[in-house]
N, C-alpha and C positions, 0 to 999 in steps of 0.2 A: 591459381593461386598458391600462393606461398606456404611453408608451413608456418611459419609463425602466425598466421594471418590464421590460423586451423587452430590451434592453440590457445587461442584467445580466451581469458575466461568469461561469459557471460552471465552478469546482474541482474536479475529480474525488476523490471522495472514498477509490476505493482497492478498493473491494470487488471490482470484476469480475476487476482483477489480481489482488488476496488470493488467489481464489476459483481461480485458474489453480495457487501455489503447493503443490507434494506436501503432502499430508498436513495442511492449512490446515482447522484446523474452521470453522464459521462464527461459532460464538460467541469465536473470538481474533480473528478478520477484525473482529467489532463491537468488539472491544475495544479493540482498534490504532488501529481509526478513531476512538471516542471519545474517546482518551487523545492523539492524535495531529491531528487532526480533517480532514487532509486528504492525499491519497498524495503530494505532494511532500514533505510533514515525513516521513512514516511511510518514505521513499526516504532523504531524510537522516538518520535515526534513525539513531545507532550500535546493536552490539548492546547493550552496556550499556542504552541507555535501552529497546530493544524490550523486555528481560529484566524491567525493572521493571511491564510491566504482567501482571498477573495470570495465574498458566497460562504462562508463558512462559519456559522456562529459558533459559541461556545458549545452549546446543546448538540450541532450536528460534529463538532467537534469529539466530543464524548462517546455519540454512537458513533462514528468511527471507529472511534481506540477499542470500543466493546465490541463493537461487530471483529473488529481485524483480532482481538486477542483469541473469542469466540472461534473462527474458522481456523486462527492459529494452533490450539487446542484439538479442533474438529480431526487437523491433519495430524497433528504428534498421536492421536488416539488409532485414527485408521489404519496408521503406518506398523501401530503394535498390537493390531487386532487378529 
């Protein structure tokens, strides 16, 4: 393996965090990652953007945003406790 390959920065795509969002089917998580590419873009997406993904209503988009925000907040609090 070349050194350049080992030094490549990896970006989380979001599967692990999306699996922790309540009532998030794997197929919807897969569509979100396909549409947005990585976790940061999913987290920055608006509810309107999220609802543009097949199978995600505005209500579910709001639940996804709230679930991801809660998980991020918990992660930050855990880091500093």
